[in-house]
Structure formats: C-alpha cells, structure tokens
C-alpha angles and dihedrals in degrees: 000000000000116000127236095032122174120252112292095010097098095056089045093053092044091054090047091050092048089051092052098042103032106019092244105151113203109255091217090059091049091050091049096051091041089058090052091049090050092052089050092050092051091050098248099121136340122254112278126222093262092057092048091051090051090052090050090050090051089053090051091051090068129202117070090341090084088059090049091052091049090048091054092046089053090051090049088053091056097254131127106234124185118259112269111249126243095025113148131213137308090022091055091056091053092050093044091053090051091047093051095044094048093059123096094247095057105047115018120107094219091065090054089053089049090052092051094045093055088078096053111118092356113094122161112258100164095253112137095221095181095055091042092055093048091049092051092049090053090051095048111116092014098073133032099203131053111256113249093240091054092047090052091051092050091049091050090050092046094052090059092079136355092234090065094077091094092054092045090052090053092051093051090048090062086077106019096045089215121164113272124231115224112259119255117265092235096052111146116260096249091054093045088053097049097049097070088040091057088047091053092050090049092052093040091239131140107289113240113234133205102193095177093059092050089047092055090049090053090052091048091054093044093055097048102276095130132259120320112272128247094257094048090048087054088055091046091051090048090052092049090053092056130085125312096276093046089051091049091053092046091053090047092051091048090051091049092050090053097049100268122154116292093226158096095028115209116273104244131178098199103093095214093051092042091052091053092048091051093047093049091046089054096046093044095052110103090217091068093060132172101091098068091060092052095046105040113114126213093228117119118269092247091061091053090051090053090052091052092049090052091051091053091050090052092053092049 
C-alpha cells in the first residue's frame, strides 16, 4: 500500500484490492447501487452510467455476484425477483431491504390511505363486541327485551361514532327481531366488515374474515394511529377463533399492533392469510419507513402507554 495516503484512501484501496484478489465486493458499494436500482424501479430516475458500470463489474466478479447483479437489474425494471441464494451478510440485508421496499405494500401511497381509513368510525370504547354478540345470540328466544347491561354496552359503543348506529341497530335486533334498515353506502370499512360477521354469529355460520383489513389496522396501531377499534377487535377475535392458521395470524397481528418484532412472519399455507402476513411484515419493518412519520402523534409517551394498556384489557 502506498504511504502517506489522505484520509479515507487507505480503506478504499484495501477494499479495492480485496475485490480484485478475493472477490469481496464492498458492501457499501452494493448498498449504493441497490438504492439506485430501487429508485429506477419505482420510477424516480433511470439508472445512471455509474450504476450500470457497477453492475457490469459485479458480473465480472463471478460466483453469486452475477445473481446479485441480475437481481438488481430486475428491481430496476420494476419487477419483484426472488432473493439470490447463498448471499452472505451484510449484502443480504441490503438486498432484503430493497426487496421489501420495492413491493406494493411498502411504498405505494394508496396503502397508506387504506391504513389511515381503517380507523374511521371505529374508535376503541372498551366494549367487547365479540362477547356481547355471542351473549345476545345465546339469549335470543329466551327473553323478549334487551337486558339493561347489554343496552348500556350498546349505547357506549354507539356513542363512539355516529356511523355506528347501523351496527347498534343490528345488535338490538338480535333480541327484538325488529326490521333492519339497509346500511349506508359510505359506511366505513371496519363497520362494513363487522356487519356480516355479526350476522354469521347470529346464524351460527362460519364467520367471514378479511385478514388484510385487520392487518392494516394492526399497522395503524403500531405506527401511532391509536388503539384498534371495537369492530376491528371483533374481527381479530373472530380470526383467533378460527382454524390453526387463522389463529396464528391473529396472534401475529396482535403482536405487531403492540410493538412486537416484525419478523419472522408465521409460515402459512393458506394463500390469503400468507399474503396478509407478508404485507404486514413488510409494513411493520422499520427499514421500509414512511408510515411512521405520517402516523406518529404528538401526545406524551405515557398517554400512548395508557392506550396500549386499554387495548390489552379490551382483548382480555
């Protein structure tokens, strides 16, 4: 190595020499060109000449580096290629971050709007809607009037948001058997989801699930959007009461909502459940970014802790 080198030059030359003699490509260079490929794939700017030369140099290095170069070219073309095998750290971390961020769940504005809208009309009031529905179904045919305790719970739930009147009417009809008004066309997503679920419980049928909606609600809570609402918690309880894979996903979503690790996501064979787990894993990973800044509240940390505690009490 030459003597009297300027600051930073010696490490640079050592990395270059290791690349030539041992095929060790600098991880910083891989991360830099991966970022450029990601920007190209998302349509921000095309690959420049420097990035193309790096990809050609990776090809010339041989071994698994040709697969890495092809992976990055696929990302730059807007596709979602599989991770190249036998890639060691820290290169694998760089490529995994690019892979997660390049997917629809991690970067597209419509998903952020979906995450925010999950909370519309569905605040947390502390009413266990799932248990309340089951109790009313058990009482149906045995009583003619709604028990006072149940009526108080429904009123508390109904006061949470004006849009909840339709759901409250359906709950009262479990006992009163009154005619039901058709729900409004613009009913928030969480309320539209819970109405057929209440109907299924009333008829003792299989409860329809919408795992993706519950997953987005878990992400909303995780990134500071407030505790999961009563209707979404009903859906989460319904999922937890399903088969083994549905229960696994429900436990994973609850963990995500309460700040648990993003991965590993549960290994699921049902394609719908697996897709939700992958999307939530992607959105929960701090390396994806973007959503936390939009969701973070200015409330003190102690208030957020109280909200989380209340959510846990509701689930129990």
